[in-house]
Structure formats: structure tokens, C-alpha cells
C-alpha positions, -999 to 999 in steps of 0.1 A, spaced: -466 23 -470 -431 24 -458 -413 -9 -456 -394 -12 -423 -373 -40 -411 -393 -65 -391 -394 -100 -379 -418 -126 -396 -427 -159 -379 -412 -176 -409 -380 -168 -431 -385 -140 -457 -361 -131 -485 -352 -94 -479 -323 -70 -479 -327 -62 -440 -324 -99 -428 -303 -130 -431 -334 -154 -431 -322 -167 -465 -284 -169 -470 -285 -167 -508 -307 -148 -532 -319 -113 -538 -352 -97 -549 -350 -62 -566 -362 -46 -597 -356 -20 -624 -384 6 -624 -390 34 -650 -418 59 -646 -431 83 -674 -460 107 -678 -478 102 -710 -512 117 -720 -519 124 -684 -512 88 -674 -484 75 -652 -469 46 -668 -449 25 -642 -427 -1 -659 -413 -26 -635 -388 -55 -643 -386 -79 -614 -351 -95 -606 -355 -125 -584 -325 -147 -577 -338 -176 -556 -345 -209 -572 -372 -222 -548 -392 -190 -548 -390 -189 -586 -400 -223 -588 -431 -216 -567 -440 -188 -591 -436 -211 -621 -459 -236 -603 -484 -209 -598 -480 -211 -561 -467 -176 -557 -467 -143 -577 -451 -109 -579 -469 -80 -563 -465 -42 -564 -481 -20 -538 -485 16 -549 -496 43 -523 -499 79 -522 -509 93 -490 -518 128 -503 -546 114 -525 -552 82 -504 -546 61 -535 -537 26 -526 -535 -4 -550 -518 -37 -552 -511 -52 -586 -502 -88 -590 -488 -110 -618 -465 -140 -626 -442 -127 -652 -411 -108 -646 -423 -75 -663 -454 -55 -651 -467 -23 -666 -491 -2 -643 -511 28 -657 -525 53 -632 -544 84 -644 -524 115 -632 -553 129 -612 -550 100 -588 -515 108 -576 -501 138 -561 -469 144 -541 -447 115 -528 -457 80 -541 -443 48 -527 -437 17 -548 -432 -14 -529 -424 -50 -542 -432 -83 -530 -434 -120 -538 -467 -134 -522 -481 -168 -519 -509 -174 -541 -524 -204 -523 -520 -218 -489 -487 -237 -484 -487 -265 -459 -450 -269 -457 -428 -241 -470 -392 -250 -472 -364 -232 -490 -330 -246 -496 -315 -212 -488 -329 -210 -453 -304 -199 -427 -289 -227 -408 -312 -219 -380 -343 -229 -401 -326 -257 -419 -346 -285 -403 -379 -264 -402 -409 -260 -427 -438 -234 -423 -474 -233 -430 -483 -203 -450 -517 -186 -457 -527 -172 -492 -512 -137 -495 -483 -143 -471 -450 -126 -481 -421 -147 -494 -398 -118 -506 -396 -81 -500 -379 -58 -526 -363 -24 -521 -390 4 -518 -389 32 -545 -404 65 -542 -413 92 -569 -429 126 -570 -462 129 -588 -479 160 -595 -512 168 -612 -494 186 -640 -464 179 -661 -440 201 -640 -411 176 -645 -410 184 -682 -406 221 -676 -372 238 -684 -347 237 -657 -347 276 -652 -383 273 -642 -372 256 -609 -353 287 -597 -368 317 -579 -346 350 -573 -354 371 -543 -341 400 -522 -322 392 -490 -332 421 -467 -309 408 -439 -283 433 -427 -247 424 -440 -263 399 -464 -240 380 -486 -237 389 -522 -255 356 -530 -267 325 -513 -297 301 -518 -318 275 -501 -336 244 -511 -375 243 -510 -398 230 -537 -380 253 -560 -343 266 -556 -346 300 -540 -317 322 -548 -311 352 -526 -294 383 -537 -283 412 -515 -305 441 -517 -281 461 -538 -275 432 -562 -312 423 -565 -321 460 -575 -294 458 -601 -307 423 -613 -342 436 -615 -333 468 -634 -310 450 -659 -334 421 -666 -357 448 -681 -331 464 -705 -338 439 -732 -353 405 -738 -318 390 -742 -306 404 -708 -322 375 -686 -300 350 -705 -268 369 -696 -280 372 -660 -287 334 -660 -252 326 -666 -241 349 -638 -266 340 -611 -283 307 -619 -255 286 -634 -230 288 -604 -258 279 -581 -269 249 -600 -233 237 -603 -229 240 -566 -260 220 -559 -249 193 -584 -214 191 -568 -232 190 -533 -254 161 -544 -228 142 -562 -226 107 -547 -244 120 -515 -269 94 -507 -282 109 -475 -288 143 -491 -305 126 -521 -330 109 -499 -339 141 -484 -345 160 -517 -356 132 -540 -393 142 -536 -387 179 -544 -398 195 -576 -364 209 -585 -347 174 -580 -371 157 -603 -370 184 -631 -331 180 -631 -333 142 -631 -359 144 -661 -336 170 -680 -306 148 -676 -324 117 -690 -338 139 -719 -303 151 -728 -288 114 -726 -269 117 -693 -269 83 -675 -269 88 -637 -248 62 -616 -263 50 -584 -266 76 -557 -267 104 -582 -230 99 -590 -220 123 -616 -198 111 -644 -187 146 -656 -178 181 -643 -206 199 -624 -200 232 -641 -202 218 -678 -233 197 -667 -251 229 -652 -242 247 -686 -260 218 -704 -289 216 -683 -296 254 -686 -293 253 -723 -258 267 -726 -264 303 -712 -226 311 -711 -223 305 -751 -257 324 -755 -245 353 -734 -213 355 -753 -231 355 -786 -255 382 -774 -226 404 -762 -208 400 -795 -240 411 -812 -242 442 -790 -205 450 -797 -210 447 -836 -240 470 -836 -221 498 -819 
């Protein structure tokens, strides 16, 4: 269910209309996967006195519409308190999941009036049926899978392949469900051979190949809301977001990074540069 700007036959509190001149409706949402159950924790943030009063009087209620087109899962959860926790078994969701927020009437309302109506509606009241929308919050989406891929290590989201194009660049990449790094044929053959020299060699190669690509991607996404909207459903994006959370890195709105992208890439990959230096020092001492 995609929330699109539209006109209602009565004023609705939303971020895409000026029906109400004061007030907002939004939420803080956290999503975790625990014991094969998605736990969606929603804290509603409503700032409109009249709508809040209707909730207090049991005339209205918060509602969360959760929909997954891939599995055809569609449910509405309702409640009158500002916190709601929804639990959904992992097998019921896959791919992109939309979370839409509303305040709905709980009973029929004969004369709905709000002190914050736009001046065009100031002298009007409206008859509402049970289940009519009073407020619409910002839509959220998240990526659900039938496994716990978001908890995998960051290097697992990379694929390194051979670029067979004539005059291919030394290295380039493109963004799919995983991050696909393409090496020129000569470099790929060297990479493939060297990675088999010892079990430590992939760590060194990671610092040479994967880390600069990841740093470039982080810098590209930094504060770029349009690009984030395009990639936020991809596996690699959600693995990176989850890893940031696990190591205590707080993301500002629009994926705004609060530290250098190169040092952040190093942390996300488990410090491959430090590890590479340590391995090379060990090799030298054994000679």
C-alpha cells in the first residue's frame, strides 16, 4: 500500500496537505528479527489536541497497515496507546514491506470539527463513518527476507567478478542485490591466484579491493536522499545499516554520515587494513 497525496471530502492531517494548519503525525519505528519473528516497535508521535482528545475519548485510534506484495501479507493493527508492538513470523514477509500509519475514527462522528482546520473549513463540520481517516503518517519501508541475511558480515554482500570488456577499467562496480565488483581480466586472474596462496591472503586482498569500493559507496550515499530511496530495499544496504547499528554508529536522517567514509568502511569490514599489516609483518618475521 503506497500512500499518495490525494484529496479527501473532509480535512485530514497529513504532510502533503494544508487541511490542518497546525499539528503533525509521525512515528519512531524500530524493526528487529528475533527467533524468526519480525518485531516492529512503533512509537506514535501525534501533536494535534483535538485528534488526541478523540483518542482519549475512545472515538479514534492509532492504526498500522503492514503490507508485503511478494507474500500478499496485509494486516491492520489498531490501538489507543502511543506504543504498539507488532510481531510477524518471518515466513509471512519477503522483500519490500510497507508500514503505513493512520489515525482512524473508532465510531461514527456526526459533527467532526478541529480547531486547527484551515480557514477554508473554519465554519464547517463533517460527518464521518467508523474507520474514516483523521491523520496520515509518513510511510516506512523495510526489506524482509526468509532468512537472517541482514545479520551476515559486511564482506558477504560483495561479489568479485571478471570484466571481459575490451579496455576494461582496472576496477569498477555496480549495485544490485549485492555489490558487484568487476576487475579487469588481468587483475581478476591475479586476484584469483593470490587468494589461494594462503588462508590469510583474502584479508589482504579485501583491504585492496573491497574497502575502497565500500568507502566510495558510503560517500556516494552520504546525505543523498534520492539515491537512498532507490537502494533502501537492497540486501547490501540493509546489511550495512544493521552493521552500523551493531557497532554503535548512529545515522543521521537521510543516511548522513558523521565520520570519514574511509575510516567507516574500515570499521564495517572488521579493520582489514590493520589485519593486513599484521599478516605482512608476520610473514616478514618468518623469513
